One Martini backbone bead per residue (centre of mass of N, CA, C, O) as a GRO file, in nm:
protein
  495
    1MET     BB    1  -5.591  10.346  -3.157
    2ILE     BB    2  -5.822  10.145  -3.192
    3ALA     BB    3  -5.663   9.896  -3.099
    4ILE     BB    4  -5.594  10.002  -2.815
    5TYR     BB    5  -5.881  10.051  -2.718
    6SER     BB    6  -5.985   9.757  -2.759
    7LEU     BB    7  -5.776   9.619  -2.573
    8ILE     BB    8  -5.826   9.776  -2.307
    9PHE     BB    9  -6.144   9.809  -2.280
   10THR     BB   10  -6.264   9.547  -2.396
   11GLY     BB   11  -6.069   9.341  -2.276
   12GLY     BB   12  -6.062   9.451  -1.987
   13GLY     BB   13  -6.365   9.433  -1.930
   14THR     BB   14  -6.391   9.126  -1.975
   15LEU     BB   15  -6.190   9.041  -1.753
   16LEU     BB   16  -6.331   9.173  -1.513
   17ALA     BB   17  -6.604   9.026  -1.547
   18SER     BB   18  -6.486   8.735  -1.502
   19MET     BB   19  -6.381   8.810  -1.203
   20LEU     BB   20  -6.647   8.950  -1.062
   21ILE     BB   21  -6.851   8.773  -1.185
   22PRO     BB   22  -7.032   8.523  -1.122
   23GLY     BB   23  -7.083   8.239  -1.284
   24PRO     BB   24  -7.410   8.216  -1.266
   25GLN     BB   25  -7.421   8.538  -1.387
   26HIS     BB   26  -7.318   8.553  -1.683
   27HIS     BB   27  -7.588   8.517  -1.852
   28VAL     BB   28  -7.718   8.792  -1.756
   29TYR     BB   29  -7.444   8.982  -1.860
   30GLN     BB   30  -7.341   8.912  -2.160
   31ASP     BB   31  -7.479   9.191  -2.295
   32ASN     BB   32  -7.385   9.360  -2.002
   33LEU     BB   33  -7.097   9.400  -1.844
   34ILE     BB   34  -7.109   9.680  -1.705
   35ALA     BB   35  -7.352   9.623  -1.525
   36GLY     BB   36  -7.215   9.388  -1.374
   37LEU     BB   37  -6.984   9.556  -1.258
   38ALA     BB   38  -7.163   9.752  -1.097
   39MET     BB   39  -7.303   9.523  -0.911
   40TYR     BB   40  -6.994   9.382  -0.822
   41MET     BB   41  -6.898   9.596  -0.655
   42ALA     BB   42  -6.759   9.755  -0.399
   43GLY     BB   43  -7.035   9.831  -0.187
   44PRO     BB   44  -7.311   9.975  -0.164
   45MET     BB   45  -7.611   9.932  -0.317
   46PHE     BB   46  -7.680  10.223  -0.383
   47TRP     BB   47  -7.417  10.283  -0.551
   48ARG     BB   48  -7.454  10.052  -0.757
   49ILE     BB   49  -7.720  10.154  -0.874
   50ALA     BB   50  -7.621  10.435  -0.949
   51PHE     BB   51  -7.404  10.332  -1.148
   52ARG     BB   52  -7.599  10.186  -1.337
   53ILE     BB   53  -7.759  10.438  -1.415
   54PHE     BB   54  -7.515  10.580  -1.536
   55VAL     BB   55  -7.464  10.372  -1.759
   56VAL     BB   56  -7.738  10.413  -1.901
   57VAL     BB   57  -7.704  10.711  -1.966
   58VAL     BB   58  -7.445  10.690  -2.131
   59GLY     BB   59  -7.557  10.497  -2.341
   60PHE     BB   60  -7.778  10.685  -2.443
   61LEU     BB   61  -7.588  10.910  -2.542
   62ILE     BB   62  -7.422  10.744  -2.739
   63LEU     BB   63  -7.667  10.643  -2.912
   64SER     BB   64  -7.770  10.921  -2.992
   65GLY     BB   65  -7.521  10.999  -3.157
   66ALA     BB   66  -7.544  10.757  -3.355
   67ILE     BB   67  -7.823  10.837  -3.464
   68ASN     BB   68  -7.749  11.114  -3.565
   69THR     BB   69  -7.531  11.017  -3.762
   70SER     BB   70  -7.718  10.832  -3.932
   71ILE     BB   71  -7.907  11.055  -4.030
   72ILE     BB   72  -7.696  11.229  -4.172
   73GLY     BB   73  -7.588  11.006  -4.359
   74SER     BB   74  -7.853  10.925  -4.497
   75THR     BB   75  -7.928  11.208  -4.601
   76GLY     BB   76  -7.674  11.246  -4.778
   77VAL     BB   77  -7.720  11.009  -4.967
   78LEU     BB   78  -8.007  11.091  -5.068
   79MET     BB   79  -7.919  11.365  -5.178
   80ARG     BB   80  -7.723  11.253  -5.394
   81VAL     BB   81  -7.932  11.079  -5.536
   82ALA     BB   82  -8.119  11.319  -5.611
   83GLU     BB   83  -7.900  11.487  -5.767
   84ASP     BB   84  -7.854  11.239  -5.981
   85GLY     BB   85  -8.174  11.159  -6.059
   86VAL     BB   86  -8.303  10.910  -5.903
   87LEU     BB   87  -8.473  11.097  -5.758
   88THR     BB   88  -8.722  11.289  -5.726
   89ASP     BB   89  -8.808  11.624  -5.673
   90TRP     BB   90  -8.992  11.580  -5.431
   91PHE     BB   91  -8.751  11.530  -5.221
   92ARG     BB   92  -8.615  11.838  -5.279
   93LYS     BB   93  -8.816  12.003  -5.147
   94PRO     BB   94  -8.830  12.276  -4.975
   95HIS     BB   95  -8.886  12.430  -4.697
   96PRO     BB   96  -9.077  12.711  -4.648
   97ARG     BB   97  -8.896  12.801  -4.390
   98PHE     BB   98  -8.593  12.643  -4.382
   99GLY     BB   99  -8.488  12.507  -4.671
  100THR     BB  100  -8.512  12.203  -4.642
  101SER     BB  101  -8.506  11.846  -4.697
  102TYR     BB  102  -8.764  11.719  -4.529
  103ARG     BB  103  -8.844  11.454  -4.673
  104ILE     BB  104  -8.581  11.300  -4.626
  105VAL     BB  105  -8.575  11.322  -4.321
  106ASN     BB  106  -8.848  11.179  -4.274
  107LEU     BB  107  -8.777  10.916  -4.415
  108VAL     BB  108  -8.545  10.830  -4.231
  109PHE     BB  109  -8.709  10.822  -3.971
  110ILE     BB  110  -8.924  10.614  -4.059
  111LEU     BB  111  -8.724  10.382  -4.122
  112GLN     BB  112  -8.601  10.362  -3.837
  113MET     BB  113  -8.870  10.302  -3.688
  114PHE     BB  114  -8.938  10.047  -3.850
  115THR     BB  115  -8.688   9.882  -3.774
  116ILE     BB  116  -8.739   9.880  -3.464
  117ILE     BB  117  -9.029   9.756  -3.471
  118ALA     BB  118  -8.971   9.501  -3.646
  119SER     BB  119  -8.737   9.402  -3.430
  120ARG     BB  120  -8.822   9.475  -3.131
  121GLY     BB  121  -8.530   9.573  -3.026
  122ASN     BB  122  -8.314   9.375  -3.127
  123ILE     BB  123  -7.985   9.399  -3.084
  124ILE     BB  124  -7.866   9.162  -3.240
  125MET     BB  125  -8.011   9.210  -3.507
  126LEU     BB  126  -7.918   9.506  -3.547
  127GLY     BB  127  -7.614   9.443  -3.541
  128GLU     BB  128  -7.608   9.251  -3.782
  129ALA     BB  129  -7.730   9.449  -3.988
  130TYR     BB  130  -7.507   9.661  -3.955
  131ALA     BB  131  -7.272   9.479  -4.038
  132PHE     BB  132  -7.372   9.422  -4.320
  133GLY     BB  133  -7.372   9.716  -4.423
  134VAL     BB  134  -7.075   9.788  -4.361
  135ILE     BB  135  -6.912   9.562  -4.511
  136TRP     BB  136  -7.043   9.604  -4.793
  137SER     BB  137  -6.969   9.897  -4.822
  138PHE     BB  138  -6.661   9.857  -4.811
  139THR     BB  139  -6.644   9.658  -5.045
  140PHE     BB  140  -6.754   9.851  -5.265
  141ASN     BB  141  -6.543  10.067  -5.221
  142GLY     BB  142  -6.301   9.892  -5.290
  143LEU     BB  143  -6.395   9.825  -5.579
  144SER     BB  144  -6.410  10.117  -5.684
  145MET     BB  145  -6.106  10.179  -5.643
  146LEU     BB  146  -6.005   9.959  -5.828
  147VAL     BB  147  -6.147  10.053  -6.086
  148LEU     BB  148  -6.029  10.341  -6.084
  149ARG     BB  149  -5.731  10.255  -6.123
  150TRP     BB  150  -5.785  10.147  -6.418
  151LYS     BB  151  -5.944  10.403  -6.550
  152TYR     BB  152  -5.757  10.609  -6.412
  153HIS     BB  153  -5.470  10.813  -6.562
  154GLY     BB  154  -5.400  11.026  -6.379
  155GLU     BB  155  -5.300  11.218  -6.136
  156ARG     BB  156  -5.152  11.136  -5.810
  157GLY     BB  157  -5.070  11.200  -5.479
  158TRP     BB  158  -5.157  10.893  -5.394
  159LYS     BB  159  -5.072  10.544  -5.322
  160VAL     BB  160  -5.141  10.227  -5.248
  161PRO     BB  161  -4.941  10.012  -5.112
  162PRO     BB  162  -4.830   9.805  -5.336
  163ASN     BB  163  -4.673   9.848  -5.669
  164ILE     BB  164  -4.670   9.673  -5.980
  165ARG     BB  165  -4.468   9.684  -6.276
  166ILE     BB  166  -4.566   9.556  -6.607
  167GLY     BB  167  -4.457   9.750  -6.803
  168LYS     BB  168  -4.762   9.932  -6.854
  169THR     BB  169  -4.858   9.769  -6.605
  170GLU     BB  170  -5.039   9.821  -6.300
  171ILE     BB  171  -5.035   9.653  -5.987
  172PRO     BB  172  -5.259   9.684  -5.708
  173LEU     BB  173  -5.190   9.519  -5.430
  174GLY     BB  174  -5.308   9.684  -5.202
  175LEU     BB  175  -5.602   9.712  -5.299
  176LEU     BB  176  -5.645   9.408  -5.351
  177SER     BB  177  -5.603   9.323  -5.051
  178VAL     BB  178  -5.830   9.489  -4.925
  179PHE     BB  179  -6.059   9.367  -5.091
  180MET     BB  180  -6.020   9.067  -5.012
  181VAL     BB  181  -6.066   9.105  -4.712
  182LEU     BB  182  -6.352   9.226  -4.731
  183LEU     BB  183  -6.480   8.993  -4.896
  184ALA     BB  184  -6.430   8.768  -4.690
  185THR     BB  185  -6.587   8.895  -4.456
  186ALA     BB  186  -6.858   8.925  -4.609
  187THR     BB  187  -6.894   8.622  -4.668
  188VAL     BB  188  -6.902   8.523  -4.381
  189ASN     BB  189  -7.145   8.700  -4.298
  190LEU     BB  190  -7.346   8.580  -4.508
  191PHE     BB  191  -7.329   8.268  -4.379
  192THR     BB  192  -7.367   8.339  -4.049
  193LYS     BB  193  -7.604   8.571  -4.093
  194SER     BB  194  -7.914   8.506  -4.177
  195ILE     BB  195  -8.103   8.736  -4.085
  196ALA     BB  196  -7.926   8.972  -4.189
  197THR     BB  197  -7.913   8.875  -4.479
  198MET     BB  198  -8.214   8.877  -4.549
  199SER     BB  199  -8.272   9.170  -4.470
  200GLY     BB  200  -8.049   9.302  -4.645
  201ILE     BB  201  -8.142   9.197  -4.921
  202ALA     BB  202  -8.431   9.302  -4.907
  203PHE     BB  203  -8.350   9.601  -4.877
  204SER     BB  204  -8.184   9.621  -5.138
  205ILE     BB  205  -8.405   9.538  -5.338
  206ALA     BB  206  -8.613   9.755  -5.265
  207PHE     BB  207  -8.429  10.000  -5.334
  208PHE     BB  208  -8.365   9.925  -5.623
  209ILE     BB  209  -8.653   9.943  -5.727
  210VAL     BB  210  -8.711  10.233  -5.642
  211PHE     BB  211  -8.472  10.365  -5.799
  212THR     BB  212  -8.542  10.266  -6.079
  213VAL     BB  213  -8.827  10.386  -6.105
  214SER     BB  214  -8.753  10.678  -6.030
  215GLU     BB  215  -8.547  10.728  -6.257
  216ARG     BB  216  -8.743  10.687  -6.495
  217VAL     BB  217  -8.946  10.903  -6.411
  218ASN     BB  218  -8.737  11.135  -6.405
  219LEU     BB  219  -8.651  11.126  -6.700
  220ARG     BB  220  -8.926  11.185  -6.824
  221ARG     BB  221  -8.968  11.453  -6.673
  222HIS     BB  222  -8.712  11.598  -6.776
  223GLU     BB  223  -8.780  11.585  -7.072
  224GLN     BB  224  -9.038  11.754  -7.044
  225THR     BB  225  -8.907  11.998  -6.909
  226ALA     BB  226  -8.706  12.062  -7.139
  227ARG     BB  227  -8.924  12.121  -7.348
  228GLN     BB  228  -9.055  12.352  -7.191
  229MET     BB  229  -8.800  12.531  -7.155
  230LYS     BB  230  -8.755  12.577  -7.461
  231ASP     BB  231  -9.028  12.745  -7.482
  232HIS     BB  232  -8.945  12.965  -7.237
  233PHE     BB  233  -8.630  12.911  -7.245
  234GLN     BB  234  -8.278  12.980  -7.258
  235LEU     BB  235  -8.039  12.735  -7.251
  236GLU     BB  236  -7.720  12.776  -7.070
  237HIS     BB  237  -7.406  12.624  -7.038
  238GLN     BB  238  -7.156  12.691  -6.785
  239GLU     BB  239  -6.854  12.656  -6.627
  240THR     BB  240  -6.851  12.971  -6.583
  241ILE     BB  241  -6.875  13.286  -6.428
  242SER     BB  242  -6.948  13.575  -6.634
  243ARG     BB  243  -7.010  13.855  -6.813
  244GLU     BB  244  -6.960  13.740  -7.093
  245SER     BB  245  -7.136  13.468  -7.067
  246THR     BB  246  -7.405  13.649  -6.955
  247ALA     BB  247  -7.440  13.946  -7.049
  248ILE     BB  248  -7.339  14.145  -6.809
  249ARG     BB  249  -7.338  14.435  -6.666
  250PRO     BB  250  -7.206  14.647  -6.479
  251SER     BB  251  -7.363  14.720  -6.185
  252GLY     BB  252  -7.558  14.525  -6.085
  253VAL     BB  253  -7.829  14.297  -5.979
  254ILE     BB  254  -7.889  14.066  -5.721
  255VAL     BB  255  -8.152  13.810  -5.686
  256THR     BB  256  -8.288  13.614  -5.461
  257MET     BB  257  -8.457  13.280  -5.502
  258ARG     BB  258  -8.687  13.023  -5.320
  259ASP     BB  259  -8.992  13.152  -5.340
  260GLU     BB  260  -9.272  13.170  -5.542
  261ALA     BB  261  -9.486  13.289  -5.322
  262ASN     BB  262  -9.240  13.518  -5.227
  263PRO     BB  263  -9.123  13.788  -5.430
  264LEU     BB  264  -9.022  14.046  -5.262
  265ALA     BB  265  -8.730  14.114  -5.357
  266LEU     BB  266  -8.799  14.151  -5.658
  267LYS     BB  267  -9.012  14.374  -5.626
  268TRP     BB  268  -8.827  14.577  -5.483
  269THR     BB  269  -8.619  14.602  -5.711
  270LEU     BB  270  -8.801  14.675  -5.957
  271GLY     BB  271  -8.920  14.937  -5.808
  272ARG     BB  272  -8.592  15.068  -5.793
  273THR     BB  273  -8.503  14.971  -6.093
  274SER     BB  274  -8.332  15.037  -6.392
  275THR     BB  275  -8.302  14.820  -6.672
  276VAL     BB  276  -8.165  15.013  -6.870
  277ASP     BB  277  -7.893  15.056  -6.686
  278ARG     BB  278  -7.955  14.778  -6.525
  279ASP     BB  279  -7.901  14.458  -6.425
  280VAL     BB  280  -8.116  14.179  -6.344
  281VAL     BB  281  -8.038  13.891  -6.132
  282VAL     BB  282  -8.172  13.576  -6.098
  283VAL     BB  283  -8.096  13.362  -5.820
  284SER     BB  284  -8.035  13.002  -5.795
  285VAL     BB  285  -7.939  12.782  -5.548
  286ARG     BB  286  -7.781  12.465  -5.583
  287LEU     BB  287  -7.765  12.232  -5.364
  288MET     BB  288  -7.473  12.034  -5.274
  289GLY     BB  289  -7.285  11.753  -5.260
  290ALA     BB  290  -7.075  11.516  -5.257
  291GLY     BB  291  -7.114  11.381  -5.570
  292GLY     BB  292  -7.279  11.550  -5.737
  293PRO     BB  293  -7.393  11.720  -6.035
  294GLU     BB  294  -7.098  11.817  -6.120
  295TYR     BB  295  -7.060  11.519  -6.278
  296LEU     BB  296  -7.252  11.602  -6.486
  297SER     BB  297  -7.394  11.678  -6.755
  298ALA     BB  298  -7.560  11.932  -6.901
  299GLU     BB  299  -7.814  11.762  -6.978
  300GLN     BB  300  -7.856  11.648  -6.676
  301GLN     BB  301  -7.882  11.969  -6.567
  302SER     BB  302  -8.167  12.025  -6.541
  303PHE     BB  303  -8.439  12.153  -6.450
  304SER     BB  304  -8.634  12.170  -6.198
  305GLU     BB  305  -8.941  12.221  -6.086
  306HIS     BB  306  -8.868  12.439  -5.884
  307GLU     BB  307  -8.702  12.618  -6.087
  308GLN     BB  308  -8.929  12.662  -6.286
  309MET     BB  309  -9.121  12.806  -6.090
  310LEU     BB  310  -8.934  13.036  -6.014
  311PHE     BB  311  -8.885  13.154  -6.309
  312THR     BB  312  -9.175  13.194  -6.387
  313LYS     BB  313  -9.230  13.399  -6.161
  314ALA     BB  314  -9.010  13.602  -6.238
  315VAL     BB  315  -9.119  13.671  -6.518
  316SER     BB  316  -9.399  13.761  -6.425
  317VAL     BB  317  -9.300  13.998  -6.250
  318ALA     BB  318  -9.143  14.148  -6.468
  319GLU     BB  319  -9.391  14.194  -6.660
  320SER     BB  320  -9.555  14.365  -6.451
  321PHE     BB  321  -9.313  14.595  -6.471
  322GLY     BB  322  -9.173  14.606  -6.756
  323LYS     BB  323  -8.916  14.413  -6.722
  324ARG     BB  324  -8.583  14.288  -6.722
  325VAL     BB  325  -8.443  13.954  -6.675
  326SER     BB  326  -8.204  13.738  -6.537
  327LEU     BB  327  -8.109  13.387  -6.534
  328LEU     BB  328  -7.966  13.183  -6.252
  329VAL     BB  329  -7.781  12.882  -6.190
  330VAL     BB  330  -7.607  12.775  -5.883
  331PRO     BB  331  -7.389  12.547  -5.804
  332ALA     BB  332  -7.356  12.451  -5.449
  333GLY     BB  333  -7.263  12.416  -5.095
  334ASP     BB  334  -7.304  12.740  -5.050
  335VAL     BB  335  -7.487  13.019  -5.051
  336PHE     BB  336  -7.288  13.253  -4.978
  337SER     BB  337  -7.057  13.175  -5.163
  338ALA     BB  338  -7.219  13.188  -5.425
  339LEU     BB  339  -7.304  13.487  -5.412
  340VAL     BB  340  -7.022  13.612  -5.386
  341GLN     BB  341  -6.896  13.494  -5.644
  342THR     BB  342  -7.107  13.603  -5.838
  343ALA     BB  343  -7.078  13.902  -5.770
  344ASN     BB  344  -6.776  13.916  -5.848
  345SER     BB  345  -6.797  13.813  -6.145
  346LEU     BB  346  -7.036  14.033  -6.227
  347GLU     BB  347  -6.992  14.314  -6.092
  348VAL     BB  348  -7.177  14.404  -5.873
  349GLU     BB  349  -7.350  14.633  -5.651
  350SER     BB  350  -7.592  14.428  -5.565
  351VAL     BB  351  -7.765  14.234  -5.304
  352VAL     BB  352  -8.083  14.064  -5.289
  353ALA     BB  353  -8.273  13.955  -4.999
  354GLY     BB  354  -8.447  13.770  -4.802
  355GLN     BB  355  -8.575  13.692  -4.510
  356SER     BB  356  -8.487  13.474  -4.285
  357SER     BB  357  -8.629  13.215  -4.075
  358SER     BB  358  -8.332  13.132  -3.916
  359MET     BB  359  -8.225  13.441  -3.940
  360THR     BB  360  -8.088  13.729  -3.928
  361ALA     BB  361  -7.977  13.994  -4.101
  362GLU     BB  362  -7.704  14.005  -3.955
  363ASP     BB  363  -7.630  13.708  -4.006
  364GLN     BB  364  -7.633  13.719  -4.310
  365ALA     BB  365  -7.414  13.939  -4.332
  366PHE     BB  366  -7.193  13.781  -4.188
  367HIS     BB  367  -7.176  13.543  -4.394
  368MET     BB  368  -7.108  13.720  -4.629
  369GLY     BB  369  -6.845  13.834  -4.510
  370GLN     BB  370  -6.701  13.564  -4.477
  371ALA     BB  371  -6.711  13.489  -4.779
  372TRP     BB  372  -6.555  13.739  -4.876
  373GLU     BB  373  -6.291  13.685  -4.722
  374ALA     BB  374  -6.240  13.400  -4.883
  375LEU     BB  375  -6.169  13.547  -5.123
  376PRO     BB  376  -5.990  13.606  -5.381
  377GLU     BB  377  -5.790  13.792  -5.550
  378PRO     BB  378  -5.996  13.996  -5.674
  379LYS     BB  379  -6.236  14.209  -5.482
  380ARG     BB  380  -6.564  14.325  -5.445
  381GLN     BB  381  -6.775  14.553  -5.343
  382PHE     BB  382  -7.104  14.546  -5.174
  383ASN     BB  383  -7.448  14.551  -5.145
  384PHE     BB  384  -7.674  14.432  -4.874
  385TYR     BB  385  -8.006  14.331  -4.898
  386VAL     BB  386  -8.279  14.301  -4.655
  387ILE     BB  387  -8.605  14.165  -4.691
  388GLY     BB  388  -8.890  14.185  -4.534
  389GLU     BB  389  -9.218  14.094  -4.505
  390SER     BB  390  -9.305  14.408  -4.436
  391GLY     BB  391  -9.065  14.584  -4.602
  392GLU     BB  392  -8.827  14.581  -4.443
  393THR     BB  393  -8.498  14.742  -4.465
  394LYS     BB  394  -8.154  14.632  -4.502
  395VAL     BB  395  -7.817  14.762  -4.511
  396PHE     BB  396  -7.501  14.629  -4.629
  397TYR     BB  397  -7.141  14.638  -4.625
  398ILE     BB  398  -6.928  14.452  -4.826
  399GLY     BB  399  -6.650  14.519  -4.686
  400PRO     BB  400  -6.460  14.770  -4.683
  401HIS     BB  401  -6.555  15.069  -4.493
  402ALA     BB  402  -6.686  15.351  -4.400
  403PRO     BB  403  -6.788  15.466  -4.122
  404ALA     BB  404  -7.069  15.558  -3.923
  405LEU     BB  405  -7.094  15.881  -3.823
  406GLY     BB  406  -7.221  16.051  -3.584
  407PRO     BB  407  -7.275  16.357  -3.458
  408GLU     BB  408  -7.124  16.292  -3.188
  409ASP     BB  409  -6.860  16.202  -3.320
  410VAL     BB  410  -6.792  16.455  -3.474
  411GLU     BB  411  -6.794  16.646  -3.229
  412LEU     BB  412  -6.565  16.506  -3.075
  413VAL     BB  413  -6.342  16.545  -3.289
  414HIS     BB  414  -6.367  16.855  -3.297
  415ARG     BB  415  -6.294  16.912  -3.001
  416LEU     BB  416  -6.017  16.786  -3.005
  417TRP     BB  417  -5.903  16.963  -3.230
  418LEU     BB  418  -5.933  17.234  -3.085
  419ASN     BB  419  -5.755  17.170  -2.836
  420MET     BB  420  -5.492  17.081  -2.998
  421ARG     BB  421  -5.456  17.354  -3.170
  422ARG     BB  422  -5.339  17.527  -2.932
  423ASP     BB  423  -5.091  17.387  -2.999
  424PRO     BB  424  -4.815  17.460  -3.183
  425LEU     BB  425  -4.743  17.153  -3.262
  426ALA     BB  426  -5.062  17.139  -3.399
  427ALA     BB  427  -5.096  17.307  -3.670
  428ASP     BB  428  -5.129  17.039  -3.882
  429LEU     BB  429  -5.386  16.930  -3.773
  430HIS     BB  430  -5.629  16.675  -3.833
  431HIS     BB  431  -5.905  16.489  -3.803
  432SER     BB  432  -5.780  16.222  -3.921
  433ASP     BB  433  -5.542  16.206  -3.718
  434ILE     BB  434  -5.710  16.128  -3.471
  435ILE     BB  435  -5.830  15.860  -3.580
  436THR     BB  436  -5.560  15.724  -3.648
  437TYR     BB  437  -5.445  15.729  -3.361
  438ALA     BB  438  -5.672  15.574  -3.217
  439LEU     BB  439  -5.650  15.311  -3.382
  440THR     BB  440  -5.350  15.249  -3.332
  441ARG     BB  441  -5.372  15.231  -3.022
  442LEU     BB  442  -5.583  15.012  -3.007
  443ALA     BB  443  -5.415  14.795  -3.155
  444SER     BB  444  -5.174  14.791  -2.947
  445HIS     BB  445  -5.368  14.722  -2.685
  446TYR     BB  446  -5.534  14.458  -2.765
  447ALA     BB  447  -5.333  14.223  -2.705
  448ARG     BB  448  -5.313  14.298  -2.370
  449GLU     BB  449  -5.649  14.419  -2.355
  450LYS     BB  450  -5.892  14.255  -2.465
  451GLN     BB  451  -6.119  14.230  -2.247
  452GLU     BB  452  -6.141  14.529  -2.170
  453ILE     BB  453  -6.208  14.639  -2.449
  454LEU     BB  454  -6.459  14.469  -2.506
  455ARG     BB  455  -6.618  14.575  -2.260
  456ASP     BB  456  -6.614  14.875  -2.340
  457LEU     BB  457  -6.751  14.841  -2.618
  458ARG     BB  458  -7.016  14.723  -2.510
  459ASN     BB  459  -7.086  14.966  -2.330
  460CYS     BB  460  -7.080  15.181  -2.555
  461SER     BB  461  -7.297  15.051  -2.735
  462GLY     BB  462  -7.527  15.045  -2.521
  463ALA     BB  463  -7.533  15.352  -2.458
  464LYS     BB  464  -7.607  15.451  -2.749
  465SER     BB  465  -7.824  15.294  -2.908
  466ARG     BB  466  -7.779  15.233  -3.211
  467ALA     BB  467  -7.959  15.224  -3.483
  468PRO     BB  468  -8.018  15.069  -3.759
  469MET     BB  469  -8.063  15.065  -4.083
  470ARG     BB  470  -8.399  15.149  -4.212
  471LEU     BB  471  -8.617  15.060  -4.477
  472GLY     BB  472  -8.909  15.136  -4.560
  473ALA     BB  473  -9.187  15.103  -4.764
  474GLN     BB  474  -9.179  15.434  -4.819
  475ASP     BB  475  -8.900  15.407  -4.920
  476SER     BB  476  -8.707  15.492  -5.217
  477HIS     BB  477  -8.468  15.332  -5.163
  478GLY     BB  478  -8.221  15.185  -5.376
  479PRO     BB  479  -7.981  15.089  -5.579
  480ASP     BB  480  -7.976  15.355  -5.735
  481GLU     BB  481  -7.981  15.562  -5.491
  482ILE     BB  482  -7.733  15.460  -5.343
  483VAL     BB  483  -7.518  15.513  -5.564
  484GLN     BB  484  -7.580  15.828  -5.590
  485SER     BB  485  -7.636  15.851  -5.244
  486PRO     BB  486  -7.444  15.745  -4.984
  487ARG     BB  487  -7.521  15.983  -4.764
  488ALA     BB  488  -7.843  15.917  -4.728
  489ILE     BB  489  -7.734  15.687  -4.545
  490LYS     BB  490  -7.704  15.432  -4.303
  491GLN     BB  491  -7.465  15.238  -4.189
  492THR     BB  492  -7.403  14.878  -4.156
  493ARG     BB  493  -7.213  14.673  -4.000
  494ASP     BB  494  -7.107  14.329  -4.078
  495GLN     BB  495  -6.815  14.292  -3.882
   0.00000   0.00000   0.00000
């Protein structure tokens, strides 16, 4: 498809430009053939200028998407480098409000602006530098695949053909051919694009020096951190999370913690939970990308400074309440999936989290519910508490649960039951039969009347204006009270 696109649009556009643009004007539009086509099309000058403006706007939008893609790609690469311990933990510190690695994002933006300003916006120079980075990146990727073919002897789902086997040795001709083509192209680029070559090599050397120095500083700091952690915490590395490996009793409570300056969720939990009867587990989710620290050894996955500060604060808060907590770091690619899987593995009764600064409590519960639905069987239901900054608390039930019927709903079911019981054929009718019939009929009509039913449900929900369950700062309900008296609160459906 790429070859067809290049042949038709690039080749066709070049052919049309050579036919429509006058010979003396070719040098004016040689770097922007589409603009030349716009100016030398048949029609009034007004519409030709308007079409050229349109070309500029479309080009701006296309390049904006390319810049956004480059920012995302560069940020992902630096995130993986930081997770591997090459960059210091200073780069990985999350934003106090949004929880993102804002320092890496800012660094990528600053480097891009520096490149544009240093090159004075020279498109040719930037294009050559981009080509240098792309071709050598592909070349080293091809070399890594070739080395991996020789070193990794496990099962593979697919191999690049052809492959020739001589005795016990397999020669990957396909991979070798791809690598040689890439290497030849990169070598040609190296000797024909002098400015791009010099700038690319200088850029690579500068980053190599920064990464080398940063990695050595990081190793020394991690060794010091590991010694400090051995003095304060007992570090245990586990391949999987289970109650047996973590010594957690069933029906415990998980508390998420990402900001040591505001441990409101932990304080709320400890104030309402007896750790004599139930274990409280403080969980910190370590976000990772593909190729991150899950491939490092247990010794290399030591606590970062941020995690050390989090758990030091957690222990301090627990000591102020005179209670015991367990500490757990979970490496994962998604926060909600990590929390749901951990809750299911530890068989906890409740998960407590602080209010997110980027989404509502209902959105948090929705993502928790989506992650729960993706879990394989067997999976346990649990309560999800969201603690606001002002102490306002909302509770959601993750997994299938009985709906919260208000007094008016119960009254309506009862009136229907009374009216139907007057018929002799409904002598054995129960209240639950009415609800079952209503749900079954709704399900049968939903497939062919989807939009009408959704509109009626929205109207019904808006007319009722039923407020969700909110536990104020003065309310004593917590994980212990909820488990003992589930009817004392009003449920809020999470999905």
